[in-house]
N, C-alpha and C positions, 0 to 999 in steps of 0.2 A: 491737378491734384484736388483741392479744395471742391471744385465743381463735381468733379466723380465722387467723393465722399458723400455730397448733399444728394445726387442721385440715388446712391447706394443705400442711403439712410433711408430714403423715399420709399425705395423696394421693399425695404425689411421692414417700415410699417406699414405699407400697404397691404403685405401679404403676410399678415402675421400668422395664420395658422401654421403656414408652411413652413417660415423660418422660425417658430418653436418647433415643428417636427424636426428641421435639421438639426436645432442645437441640441434637442432631446436624443437625437440618433449620436449626434459627435459626444455629449456627455456618457452615453451608455457605454459608447463604443471606449473611450479613454479610461472610464472605469472599471471596464472589464480588463483592458490591458496593464493598467495600474494595478487593480485588484490582484491580479493573480501574478503579477510581479512582485508586488509587494510578499505576498503568502510565499512567493518561490524562494524571494530573497530572505524573507524571516526563516523559510525552511532551512537554505543553506546555512545558516547560521546555526538553526534550532540541531541539523544534523551533525556539524561539528562539535556541539555542545552534547549531542547523545552520544557521539563516539567517545568523546572525551569521559564520558559517564561510564558506558558500557565497555570500551578497549584500555581507557587510562589515558590521561592529559598530553602522554608523552609520543613524541614523532617518532623517537628510536632510541633504543638501548643499546649499552656496549658492555659486553659481558668480560669478565675475568680481567680487569683493567690495573695497571700499577700506579703509582704515584705520579711519575712522570707523564705516562700517558693523560692522566686525569687534570693534571696542572695543565698540559695543551688543550684540551677539550675546555677547559674553565675560560682560556683565552679565547677560544673561537667567539667569532662574530655570530650576531642573530638571535641568542640566546635568550629565552626568556625564562625558563626555571630549569634548573638542575637537581634531580633527584639521585641521590646514592643509597646503596644497601649493600650489605655484607652478611653472610649466614652464620648465625650461631650455632644452631642446630635444632634437632626435632625430635618431638616427644617418643618414647620407647612405644613398639608396637604393643605392649602389653596395657598401653593407659588408655583412657577412656575415648580420647579423641587424637585423632593424628593432628599433632599442630606444627609450622614450622616456625621457630624463633629467629628473627631477622634485624641486626642492626639496621635503623633508617634514621637519615638527616631530616630536619625539619620541613626543606623543601618538597622531600618526597611525600611526607604524611599529609600536609597541608594540600597539596596537588592532588595527590590521589582520592582522598575524601576530606573529611571536616571532623573537626574536634566538636563535640557536642556538649560535653562534659569532663570537667577537670583540666588538666592540664599535659603538655608533651613531657616525655621522659628525660631526667637529668642524671639521677643518680645511675649505678651500674643495674642494680635489681627493679628499676622502674619500668612498666611497661604500659603501652597503651593498646586496647582491644576493640574491635567492632563488635557491635550489639548481637549481630545473629551467632558469632562466634561464643559469647557466652551464653545465650540463649541455648546453643547447641549442648553445652557444658550443662546444662540444668542452673545456669547461675543469673542472678538480675542484673542488667546493667548499670551498677553500683561500682563508684570508686572505692578508693582506699580497702579493697578487701584482696587477700593473698591465694596466689594460684602455685599450687607445688606439683611437679613434675619430675617423674623419673626420664632423663634425656636418654637418647640412644648412645649407646657406647661409653655412658658415664656411671661412673659408681654411685655416686651419693644424687639422690633427688635434690632438686634445686627449687628455692621460693622466689617468686617475683610479685611484685606489688603493684596493682591497677591504681593507675595515677591519671587516667584518662580513657574515656569511651569515644570511638571513631565511629561516623555514620556508616551504614553498610557499604561496601563496595558491590556493585552488582555483579560482575563478571566472576568474581572470586565467590559470592554466594551461590550463584546459580552451580558453580561448577563442586560445590563444597569445600574449596582451598582456605583451611583455616591458617590464619598468620597472626602472631603476634610480634609487636615492634618493640625493641630497646634504643635506646640513645646511640647515635653513632659519632664515636671520635676520631676525626680523620685523622690526627697523629700518632695514634697509637694501631694504625693498621696501614699494611704494607702492599696490600691487594684488596680490590672490590669485588662484589660478585657482581652487581649491575649499576651501570651509569644510565639513568634516563634523562632523556633531553626535551624539552619542548621549545621548539622555535616561535620568533614573532611570526605573528601573521603578516602575510606580505612580502616575506624573504623567499628566497629560492631555496627550499627546504633539501630536496634531492642534493642541489651541489654541494650544501652545505655538509651533508653527511658525508659524501664522497672526498671532500677536502680534509675531512678530519680522520677518515680511515685510511686514507693514503699517506697523511702525517703521522699517524700513530703506528703504522704498519698493521692494522688488525686483519685477520683472515676473515672470510665471509661468515664462518660460524661463529665468531663473537658480535656479530650485528644483527640485529632484528628491530626491521621496519615496522612500522604502524601503518601498512600501506593504506588500509581503508581511511584514517585520519589524515594522512598526508594529502590523499587524493581531497579529500573533503575540504580540508583546509585552503590547497591552492585553488578549487574553484569557489571557495566563499568570494562574494561579490562581484564574480564573473555574470557575465550575461549568457544564460544557456540556451540551447537551441530551443527547448521550451516556450523559453518566453517570445523568442524571435519568432517561432512559428505562430503563436498565439496572436503576437500583435500583426503578423501579416495576414492572418485569417480575418481577424476583427476588422482590420482595415479595408480588406475586399468586400466582407460581407456588410460593413457600414457604409462602404463608398457606394455600394450598388445601391442600398437603399436611399442614401442621401441623393445620388444620381437621379435615381428615379423621383424623387420627390422634386426636386431641384427643376427637371426637365420640364414637369408639370406648371411650376410657376414661371419658367421661362415661356412656355408656351401661351400662357395668360398675359404675358406683357410683350409678345412678340410684335404687336403693332408698334409699340414703343421703339423696339430696337429696330425696327424697318424705317420709321422715320427719322431716327439718328442717323442711319445709314445712308438715308435718301438727302439729308441736308448736309451730307459729308464727314461723318465720323467713320473712322478706320476701323479695319477689322480687330486692329490691336486695343485700341478702346474698348469695345466690345468685349474681348476676353479678359481687359483690365477690370470692367465693372461687375463682370461675372466673379473673377476672383478676389475684388475685394469684398464683396457681398459675403462669400462664402468664408475669407478670411477674418472679419468682423465677428461674424457667427462663430467661428471657432476658437478667436479671442476670451468670447464669451464664455464659450463650453468647456474649455480645456482644463482652465482652473477648477472649475466646477467637478468634472469629472476625475480629476487628478483627487481632489478632497474627498469626493463619494467612494474612488475606488480604494484609497487608503482608509479612509472608516470605515468601509464595508469590510475589507481584508481584515481590520482588528476585531471588527465584531463577529466575522466568521473564527479567527483565530479565538477568542476569549470564549465561544460556546462553544465550538466543534472541536478545537484542538488543531494542532499545525498540519500542514498541506502534505508533509511525508506521510505516506500510508505504510509505513515500518516504524517499528520501536514503539517507544511510550507515548500516550496521548499526553503532550504538554503542550501550554502555552506558548508559542514560539517569541522568541524576542522581538520589540518593535524595530524595524530597520527601515529607514526610508532609502526606497529603490532608486537613486540619483539617476542610474544609466537607465532603469526603466520609463522613468518619468520621460528624460530625453528622446527615448526611442518612441514613446508614446506620441510626444508632440510632433516628432520626425515623420510617424507613422500619419498623421491627422493631415499636417500641413504638404506632405506629398500625395495625400487622398484627395483634398481639395484642389491641389494644383492638376491633378490628372482629369477630376472631375470637370474642371474650367475648361480645360483644354478640349475635353470629347463634346462638351455642350458647345463649346465655338464652335466646333468643325460641325456640329448638327444644324446650327444657326447660319454657317458660312452658305451650306447649300440652298439656303431658301433666299430667293431674291428680296430687294427691299420691297417691291410692288406686291409680291405675293405674300409677303412678311404683313405689308398694311392691309392687304384685303383679305388674309388670314386663309388663303386661299393653299393650303399644304395639307401633307400628312395622309393624302388620301389612301386608304388601302385597297389595292388593285385587287386583290383577290376577295373583297367583300361580297361581292354578289355571287362567286363559288360559294363561299362560306354560308350565306344566307339561302341559297338553293339547297345545299345538304341540309341545313338547320331544319327547313320548311318541310323537305321528307321526313326528317326523324320525329317532328313535331306535330304530323298531321292531325292525331287524335286527341289533342289538349287544345287548351282553350286558346283565344287569340293572344290575350294578354301574356300567357306565359309563353307564347312563341315567340312574341316580340321581346320578353326578356332572354330568352337563349338567343336569340339574335343579338342582342346588344352586347353580352359579354364577349361576343367575339369580333365585335367591330374593330376595337385596338387590339391587334394580335399581340404587340408587344409587351403593353399592359396587362393583357391577360394573362400572357406568362410570367409575367414579374408578380402578378396578385397568386397566382396560383404556386410557384414557387416559394413566395414567402409563407403562404398557409402550409406547405406541406413540409418544409423544413423543420419547423419547430417540431410537430408530430412525429417525424421520422428519428428527430433525436431523443424525444422524451421515450418512444419504442424502444429503441437501440442503447439507450442509458439503463431503462428497465431491465433490458434482456441480458444486458452484460453485468448488472449488479443483481439479479438473482441466482448468477453464476458465483459471484464474487463470495458471496455468504458460505457456499460449500467449498471452494478454495481457502477461505478461512478457516474452517473446519478442519479442511485436510491440513494446512498448515500447522493447525495446532494438534493433530494427530502425528504429524511427522518428528514434531519435538515433544511428543508424549506428553502434554497437557491434559492429561485424561482424567485430572483430580483437584480439587481444591488446595490441598496440601500434600506433598510428597516427601516421604522419610525413605533413606537409600543409606545403604551400607554396603559396599561391594569389596571390603576386605576380608583375607582370609588370615588366621592365628599363623604368623610367622615364627621362625625358631631364630635363634642368634645370627645366622647365616642368611637370612631371608628367604628362607626356602619355606613352601608351604607344605603342610602336612596331610591333611585329608576333609573329604567332604563334610566332616563331623566338626570340622573346626572354622568353618565359616561363621563370622559375624553378623548379627542383626538381633532382631526385635523376636521374644519368646512369646509363648501363647499367654504368659500373664501381662506382659505388657499390652499386646493387642487387646485384650479385655479393659484393661486401663482405658486405652483410646477410644473403644466402642462405649464406654460408661460417662464420656466428656459429654456435657449438655452441649446440644448444637449439631452432635455429630449425627450424618445420616447412614452412610455406607463407610465399611473397612474393607479394603480389597488388599490381599497379601500374595506375596510371590516370594518364592524361594528359586532363585537363579544361579546355575552352576557352569562352569566353563568347560565344556566337554568338545568331543569329535565325533565324526559319522564319516564311514568310507564310502564313495559312490563311483557308480562305473560308468554314469552318464551325466552330462550337466548341457541343459538345454540351450543355455545363454553363456557360453565361455565368454562372450564378447563382454560382458557386463562383469565378470570376475576379473577378466584381466585389465580391464579399466580399474577397478577397486585394488588389484594388488600393485597397480602402479602409483597410486596416492602415498606420501609419505610415508606415514605409519605403517601403512602395509606392505610396503615395500621391504621393510624391516623384519616385520610378523606378517608375513603372506596369510591372507584368509583360504587360500585355495593351492595345494601344492599335486603334483601329478608323478607318480612312480611310472617312470616308463618303461620299466620292465614288465609289471602287471596289467598297465593301462588304467590303474585306480587313483582316484582323487580321493585327496582326504581334506575335509571341510570343517575349520573351525565352526562349532555351533555350541546349542546348550540345552541343559535339561532343566526345565521349568517345572515346578511344582505351586499350582494356582489354589487358592480357597475357592468356594462356591461362587461368592460374589465376581471374583476376577474372573472365571470361567464362563458365567452368564455374559460377562461382558463381550465375549468372543462370538456370541450367536449372529450378531450382522454382519461378520466377517466371514460367514460359513460358505466355504465354496462347494465341498462335496461332504456326505455322510449326516450323520448328527452325532449330536453332543450328549451322551448318556453319563450323568454325573454320577450316579450310584454305582455302576459297572466301572468307574475310572477308579472310584475309593478302593474295589476290592480287588483288582486285578489289573494285568498290564495294558488295559485299553487307554489310548492316548490320542491326544489331538496332536497332528504336524501342522506347523507354521512353513509354509513354502513361500517364498518370496515371488512375487508377481513381477514381473518386468514391463516395463512400455514398452509397446510394439513399435513406436516410433522414437523413442529416446533411450538408449542403452545407459544413462546415467540414473534413471528414475525408475521407483517403486511405483506399483499400482495398488492399493489398499482395497479398493472397490472390488468385490470379487468377480473373477471372470474376464477383468479388463486387461490384464496384462497376459504375458507368458509365464508360466510357472518355472522354473529353473530346474526343477526335478518331474519326473513323470509318475512318481509314486501314488498309487491310489489307495483307497479306502478298503483295507482287509489286508494290505502287504503287512509285511513284519520287516521292521527294521532295528539296527544295533546302533548303540552309540557306545562309547569307549572312555574310560578316565584312567590314569596312571594307578598302579598300588602303589601305596605309602606315600613318601616324601617326593615332592617334585621342585626343580630349579624354575621358577616361573617365568624368568628370561629365555630359558630353552625351551620351554614347555610351548610359550606364544610363539614364538619364533619356528616352532615344527622342527626343532633341531634336536630332537632327545631321541632316545631309544628304550623309554620305559617299557616295561610289562604292565598290560593294562586289564581293568575291570571291565567287561563288556553286560551292558543292559539291554533287554529285546524289548520291545514295544510292539503291539498291534495297533495299526491306524484305524482309529473309529471315525476321524473327521479331520478335513483338511481347512485350514483359515489362511486368509489373506494379510492377516495383522496381527501383531504378537500382545498388542495392549500395553505393554510396559518394556523400557528399555532405556539403558543409559549410555549408548554410542560408545560403550568399553568391549574388549575382545573382540566378538565377531558385530558388534551393533545387530542392526537388524536385516544382515546380509546372509544369515546360516539359516540352515534347515532346521528348524529347533522342533523339540520335543514337549510337550506341555501334558504334565498328569497331574492329578488332584494331590494336593498338600500331604494328605494323609497317606496316599500310596507312596510317594516319595520317601516320606518319614520312613514307613515299614522297609522300604527298598535300599535307602543310603543312610537312615540314621540322622538325615538332617531334621533338626527340630526349629530352626530361625528362620525368619523372614527379612531377605535383604532389600526387599522392596515393599513399601505398604504406601498404598493411596486410598486418601481419606478425602470422602464428599461431606460436604456439611449443609445444615437446612439455611434457608434463606435467609432466615433473620437472626443466625448466629451471631454469637460474638467473635468476630474475627481474630482480634488482638488478644483475646484470653484463650483461645484455642491454640494459637500459636505459641503463645507462652508456655501452656500446658504440653503441648506436644514436644516442646523444647526440652523439658523436664524429662519426659518419659524416654524420649530418643537419647538421652545424656547417659542414661542408665546403662546404655550399649555402646560400648568403645567404638569410635567411628562414623556413628551414624549423623547424619546431616539433615535438617528439616527447612524445606523450602516452601514458602507460602506462595502459591502459584495462581491463588485468586485475582490479585492485582492483574497479573499478566494476561489471564484468560478474559478479564473485564476490557483491559484494553486492546487485547485483538480483537473481541466483538465491536468493539467501538469503532475499529478502523474502516469497517464495510459501511456502517453509518455516515460516516465523515467523509468516504469517499464520494458516497452517493448524494451527499448534502452540496459537498461541491461541485460535482458534474451538473445536478439538476440548478444549482445557481447559475451556472455559465449557462445553461438552456433558456432559463429562466429571462435572462438579459437579451439572449437573441430574440426569444419570443418576443418579449417587448419592443423591440427593435421592427421585429416584423410586423408586428401589428400596426405601429405608425405608418409603416409602408403600404400595408394594407388599406387601411382606411382611408390614407391619402388617395390611394390610387380608383379605389371603389368612388370615394366621394366624387373624386375630379370625372370619373366616368359619367357618373350620375347629374352632377350639376352641369357638364357641358352639354347635356340633351336637354336643358329645362325648357327651352323652346319647344322641342317635340313633346315632351310632358304637357307643357301648356297648351297644344291642339290636341291631345288625346283629352285631356279635361274638358276643352271645347267642343269635341263633339259628341260627348255625354258619357265618358268612364266615371264611375262611381267613386266616392272617394275611398270606399273600402277595396272595391276592384284593383284602384290606382295602388292603393298602399299595398295590398297583397302582390300585386306585379312587382314592384320595387324590391320587396321581401322574398320574392321568390326567386330575384337575382342573385341575392345574398345565399339563400339556401343551396343554389345551382354551384356559387362559389366553393362552398361548404363541401358539398357531396362530391364534383368533381376533383378536390383537393384530397378530399379523404381517400376516393378509390384509389389515386396515386400513391399516398400515403400507405394505404395497406400492401398495396403491390410492391413497392420500394422496399418497405420495412421487412416483409415476409423474404424478399432477396437476399436483405442485410442479414436477417437472423439465419437463414440458412448458411450463407457464409461464415459467420461467426461461428457457427456451431460446428462445422469442420476446422476451420482455421484455429480457433482458440482451444481444440482441444475438449470439446466437452465430452465427448465420445470416452476419452480415458477415465472420467469420472463416473461412468455408468450412467449416464445421463440420455434420455431419449429425445427427440426433439419435441418441443412443446411450444404451445401460443396462449400468451395471458391475453384471453378475450378481455374481460374487463380493461385492460390498459389500451386495447384497441378501440372500444367502445367510446373509453372517455376521450380519446383523441379525436372519433368522428364527432361527437357530440360537441367537442370544443372548437372545430372547425366551424360547424354548422352554427353555433353561437357566434363567433367571430365574423362570418358572413353576414349575419343578420343584423348586429350592431353596428358594422360599416355599412350596412345599406340605411340602417334606420336613421342615424346621425344626418345625412345628408335630404333623408325624406322629409324630417321635420322643418328643413330649411327651405324644400322647394314648395310643400305646402302652406306655408307662410306666403308665397308670392301669387298675386291674383293671375288670373289666366292671362290677362291682357297683357301684364307686364312680364309675365312668362312666355309668350309668344315672341314679344317684341326684343328679347333679350337675345343678342347675336353672338355669344360664347358657346 
């Protein structure tokens, strides 16, 4: 063992350059496996944290439980936190803001949010409130102020004292769900509205839930699982397939490079192995020598690679945000991925074991005598290759012809060099094409969630009477013209787009994509409140849809979504000329809408110039019956002439019909003449680049509070995070490409260097017969240029094939995109290949030039 180690250490010292190249390859491979694993592991934790923020920290809630059931739940195992709420009341419809008042225990409040000022409620009339709720009421986030409300079905107004300010909860804020919390005293209550449970991580959450449900005999309607959080919690800390595939891919890639470098090193010492075998060394001893050598290099490289991977992951994490490409751009928690580290070590050890075995098989085929004489590895097809090259290079100089022949002398080496040079370029072009599309996907995602402004003010409430029945169009709530003018006059405001959106119906006799609407009607909400129903007697379909009144700025935003016709603002203000929003259903996926004009199937065949009618009940309506299409009201009908058809409504709230209906868009002025509606229940506000966002948020909250039910949501942060996702993913992808490129360059330089230095004797002869120094230099550099040119041709051809495939498989067509080629990235890759080829030949060229002609001729390697 000791003698073996001495021999191995001598080999490592003797072949320093190649030992260093192998060590670097292992370091880079390990660092990439560990780096991606660290980000992924941190992202698993970040996903859990993000879901807790957006969906709540609880894995399950139990609805309407009694004291006995609560006591059993408390005694259940693996419970980390148990929050309890009980309903107190909600504000009267005539109040400024629809607010739920809830009893809540300390665990619920501290787990769902964070107390940022004051203390939790203790006395009967003490409450805690979120900042955004106070802002929507036009109040400052200060404690010790009184809130007085008229509560629904209660005679006298009640006053509550704000003793604490809570940090905003994301999901409630986005939904406009206003809640105020009082202190919950369990001893005074017999029934509890909701019990929220967060289980310990590492426990079997689903089994724990099932055991509680079985013991308390709760029905399925009383149990609400936070399925996304449960899944993320159960997966947190596990070794996912992505990490496994990355480890395997990097092990294979680095294994090929290390094998290529190591085989050359072995060939350089083949005489020594031949002598060892000749004097009695067994084949197994040779195998052990090779394994020990690689193992020692791995022992040095793996710890460095682990540190570099973890450090690189943290740098990426701190500068670009987490690896999760959904949700907020946040710095993920620092988590050391023990399983990933073990996986990387296992993969590297297995890789060097396989390399040692295959190298051993290669040497075993060479007899000791051939090894000592170094009479091996002759390419049987070299004469055929030289003959072909001679024909192709008839009209070029002799030195260039020699270079062309030389690069084909070692076919396997040539293939490895070309593969190494092409792989990086192909990946760069692929990622560039992929992420040129991701920016469009990002914008499409923003459109689907209607993130079309920096601030959005909404109010979709109707004035209701005591029985919660809606009265008429005129009674919709929202902002009036005076309030809109106030918004326009705020310093930093760029554009204000307003919309009045009314819930109406339309009768249709033909639907192009019934499969889409059957799918919509099968979803939970639309099962009870169908979007589309059919009268089997007449064959007529009745669809829930909307009548929309937009101001000029909002209508102008529809221009880019114009499918047919033209938008004439002047006529829309004076007559019943309207824009028709017709949903376009994806031709390949019945679940998806396509907003790019002409890329999907329109749900109806309505043409520009057609006349359409929409309807709304006369007088008072029961909203439950109306939305379920179970009423038999008399209707007011409104007739419009279609002047234009668009593929996107620009504003929506996913209520009533969402963006599934065939909606009529008219001007706000004409809508007011037609229906008397003079309020705007959707206001989209864009701000200037250097505007004071915080100040504008406060001012908009005050203005919104003047109209009961209005919520204000600051979308600027969400939009900024959404935009950052694409850049973050691009940095991540190019980081992987960069590491693989560095490993490839090591292999390229090593192989080209060996190909040249192994021909030192031939070069000495050429110099001896009179080749000039410049001619010799050009001949060597020409060889590098040939490598770069050949690899560039292959890179371009393969990249174009990949782009064509991605264009169709990634559904670029559905976004209205034509096939395009980024010539700049192709030119950049070609230049990079040629530069790498030149550098790889220039390094050994300097070494060869330093050797005298006589010494060069006498070199036998």
